[in-house]
C-alpha positions as CSV (number, residue, x, y, z in Angstrom):
1,X,0.0,0.0,0.0
2,X,1.3,3.4,-0.9
3,X,0.4,6.3,1.3
4,X,0.2,10.0,0.2
5,X,1.0,12.7,2.7
6,X,-0.3,16.2,1.7
7,X,0.8,19.2,3.7
8,X,2.4,22.5,2.7
9,X,4.8,22.2,5.7
10,X,7.9,20.1,5.0
11,X,8.3,19.5,8.8
12,X,4.7,18.2,9.1
13,X,5.2,16.0,6.1
14,X,8.3,14.5,7.7
15,X,6.5,13.9,11.0
16,X,3.6,12.2,9.2
17,X,6.0,10.0,7.2
18,X,7.7,8.9,10.4
19,X,4.3,8.0,11.9
20,X,3.5,6.0,8.8
21,X,6.8,4.2,9.0
22,X,6.2,3.4,12.7
23,X,2.7,2.1,12.0
24,X,4.0,-0.1,9.2
25,X,1.4,1.5,6.9
26,X,4.1,2.3,4.3
27,X,4.7,-1.1,2.7
28,X,4.3,0.4,-0.8
29,X,6.2,3.5,0.0
30,X,5.2,7.0,0.9
31,X,4.6,9.8,-1.6
32,X,4.2,13.4,-0.6
33,X,2.7,16.6,-2.0
34,X,2.9,20.2,-0.8
35,X,-0.6,21.2,-2.0
36,X,-3.8,19.7,-3.3
37,X,-2.9,20.2,-7.0
38,X,0.3,18.2,-6.6
39,X,-1.6,15.6,-4.7
40,X,-4.3,15.3,-7.4
41,X,-1.7,14.8,-10.0
42,X,-0.2,11.9,-8.0
43,X,-3.6,10.4,-7.4
44,X,-4.3,10.5,-11.1
45,X,-1.1,8.8,-12.1
46,X,-0.6,6.3,-9.2
47,X,-2.6,4.1,-7.0
48,X,-2.8,5.3,-3.4
49,X,-4.0,3.3,-0.5
50,X,-4.1,6.0,2.2
51,X,-4.4,9.7,2.1
52,X,-3.3,12.0,5.0
53,X,-4.2,15.6,4.1
54,X,-4.0,19.1,5.7
55,X,-6.8,21.5,5.3
56,X,-4.9,24.8,4.8
57,X,-2.7,24.7,1.8
58,X,-2.0,27.0,-1.2
59,X,-3.4,26.4,-4.7
60,X,-6.0,23.8,-3.6
61,X,-6.9,23.3,0.0
62,X,-7.5,19.9,1.7
63,X,-11.3,20.2,1.7
64,X,-11.3,20.9,-2.1
65,X,-8.9,17.9,-2.6
66,X,-11.1,15.6,-0.6
67,X,-14.2,16.5,-2.7
68,X,-12.3,15.9,-5.9
69,X,-10.9,12.6,-4.6
70,X,-14.3,11.4,-3.6
71,X,-15.6,12.2,-7.1
72,X,-13.1,9.7,-8.6
73,X,-14.5,6.2,-9.0
74,X,-11.2,4.5,-8.0
75,X,-11.0,6.4,-4.7
76,X,-14.6,6.2,-3.4
77,X,-13.5,4.1,-0.4
78,X,-9.9,5.4,0.0
79,X,-9.2,6.0,3.7
80,X,-8.7,9.8,4.0
81,X,-7.5,11.2,7.3
82,X,-7.5,15.0,7.6
83,X,-4.7,16.1,9.8
84,X,-5.2,19.8,10.5
85,X,-5.3,22.7,13.0
86,X,-8.9,23.4,12.1
87,X,-10.5,22.4,15.4
88,X,-13.9,24.0,15.2
89,X,-16.9,21.6,15.2
90,X,-18.1,23.2,12.0
91,X,-14.9,22.3,10.2
92,X,-15.0,18.7,11.4
93,X,-18.6,18.4,10.2
94,X,-17.8,20.0,6.8
95,X,-14.8,17.6,6.3
96,X,-17.0,14.6,7.2
97,X,-19.6,15.8,4.7
98,X,-16.9,16.1,2.1
99,X,-15.9,12.5,2.6
100,X,-13.0,12.2,5.1
101,X,-12.8,8.9,6.9
102,X,-11.4,10.5,10.1
103,X,-10.1,13.8,11.4
104,X,-7.0,14.5,13.6
105,X,-6.3,17.9,15.2
106,X,-2.7,19.2,15.2
107,X,-0.5,19.1,17.1
108,X,-0.8,15.4,16.5
109,X,0.2,12.5,18.8
110,X,1.7,9.7,16.8
111,X,0.0,7.1,18.9
112,X,-3.4,8.6,18.2
113,X,-2.8,8.8,14.4
114,X,-1.4,5.2,14.3
115,X,-4.6,3.9,16.0
116,X,-6.7,5.7,13.4
117,X,-4.6,4.5,10.5
118,X,-4.8,0.9,11.8
119,X,-8.6,1.2,11.9
120,X,-8.7,1.7,8.1
121,X,-5.6,0.1,6.7
122,X,-4.7,-3.6,6.9
123,X,-1.0,-3.6,7.7
124,X,-1.0,-7.4,8.3
């Protein structure tokens, strides 16, 4: 399974990649993108098994990306975990309506994210 980490922060991408490696959810490798447009290109050219996405990014934000991904037949059931600092209940509800599988508030705890990943991804 290949995971895709989408965040405009290089530091956050590295933290998330380390969490994926620790959870063993990176058996097919980890791809990364700095914004939604770059992520969409990767999603259109590769097969991704898990998407970790930030909300606030340039060019195309995470919510827009989630909506576009959910409109793609091959990604109707893709596990999408939004990892963001947007903590308002309204934001969480909006993300769920858009199609996220789960929602994690920054700053993240690796153990919490690993538990969420393990709920949706078979790392057997």
